[in-house]
KESEMAR-145361 format. One record per residue (C-alpha): x, y negated, z negated; residue number from 1. Coordinates in steps of 0.02 Angstrom, whole numbers, plus 50000, padded with zeros to 5 digits. Last residue first. Layout:
N
+-------+-------+-------+-----+
:    px :    py :    pz :   n :
+-------+-------+-------+-----+
:     X :     Y :     Z : NUM :
...
+-------+-------+-------+-----+
This chain:
78
+-------+-------+-------+-----+
:    px :    py :    pz :   n :
+-------+-------+-------+-----+
: 48645 : 49607 : 50302 :  78 :
: 48755 : 49701 : 50180 :  77 :
: 48932 : 49621 : 50216 :  76 :
: 48938 : 49425 : 50177 :  75 :
: 48805 : 49416 : 50031 :  74 :
: 48764 : 49556 : 49971 :  73 :
: 48921 : 49672 : 49977 :  72 :
: 49015 : 49495 : 49908 :  71 :
: 48877 : 49478 : 49769 :  70 :
: 48917 : 49656 : 49721 :  69 :
: 49114 : 49617 : 49716 :  68 :
: 49072 : 49473 : 49609 :  67 :
: 48985 : 49537 : 49471 :  66 :
: 49116 : 49675 : 49488 :  65 :
: 49277 : 49554 : 49443 :  64 :
: 49163 : 49448 : 49334 :  63 :
: 49182 : 49635 : 49218 :  62 :
: 49354 : 49529 : 49198 :  61 :
: 49424 : 49415 : 49313 :  60 :
: 49595 : 49481 : 49371 :  59 :
: 49540 : 49551 : 49514 :  58 :
: 49450 : 49552 : 49680 :  57 :
: 49481 : 49655 : 49826 :  56 :
: 49400 : 49649 : 49996 :  55 :
: 49349 : 49735 : 50132 :  54 :
: 49415 : 49899 : 50087 :  53 :
: 49529 : 49984 : 50191 :  52 :
: 49690 : 49907 : 50187 :  51 :
: 49680 : 49884 : 49993 :  50 :
: 49683 : 50080 : 49951 :  49 :
: 49847 : 50110 : 49967 :  48 :
: 49904 : 49983 : 49841 :  47 :
: 50049 : 49882 : 49781 :  46 :
: 50024 : 49748 : 49629 :  45 :
: 50061 : 49882 : 49523 :  44 :
: 50224 : 49946 : 49569 :  43 :
: 50272 : 49765 : 49520 :  42 :
: 50228 : 49738 : 49360 :  41 :
: 50100 : 49622 : 49323 :  40 :
: 50048 : 49437 : 49365 :  39 :
: 49981 : 49535 : 49539 :  38 :
: 49861 : 49639 : 49421 :  37 :
: 49770 : 49507 : 49374 :  36 :
: 49651 : 49622 : 49271 :  35 :
: 49458 : 49675 : 49274 :  34 :
: 49497 : 49770 : 49413 :  33 :
: 49405 : 49810 : 49588 :  32 :
: 49419 : 49869 : 49777 :  31 :
: 49254 : 49813 : 49881 :  30 :
: 49226 : 49942 : 49991 :  29 :
: 49125 : 49924 : 50175 :  28 :
: 49027 : 50099 : 50238 :  27 :
: 49086 : 50241 : 50330 :  26 :
: 49089 : 50374 : 50227 :  25 :
: 49252 : 50445 : 50297 :  24 :
: 49373 : 50287 : 50255 :  23 :
: 49307 : 50269 : 50092 :  22 :
: 49357 : 50452 : 50079 :  21 :
: 49532 : 50443 : 50140 :  20 :
: 49594 : 50282 : 50035 :  19 :
: 49543 : 50414 : 49895 :  18 :
: 49640 : 50570 : 49946 :  17 :
: 49748 : 50445 : 49979 :  16 :
: 49801 : 50410 : 49815 :  15 :
: 49979 : 50354 : 49757 :  14 :
: 49964 : 50180 : 49708 :  13 :
: 49776 : 50136 : 49674 :  12 :
: 49741 : 50323 : 49573 :  11 :
: 49805 : 50233 : 49428 :  10 :
: 49636 : 50134 : 49417 :   9 :
: 49522 : 50165 : 49573 :   8 :
: 49398 : 50019 : 49525 :   7 :
: 49275 : 50050 : 49658 :   6 :
: 49144 : 49936 : 49722 :   5 :
: 49052 : 50021 : 49851 :   4 :
: 48937 : 49974 : 49995 :   3 :
: 48769 : 50010 : 50052 :   2 :
: 48628 : 49902 : 49950 :   1 :
+-------+-------+-------+-----+
């Protein structure tokens, strides 16, 4: 495959370095979280990484990673 599955953890909210790295590699990236970040504290809903990713998946536990890989396989990478 030629894509990235990333869980930036706490860096989600402020790491422009990770955001810039995703842009620099010029590959599709899927942002993944085990928990549902939208049902948690307000600050967790803000991601500086999401705008440079092709998709964000959260709240499915380990299945989040499986779906991210499948998404890259089926929808993005030819």
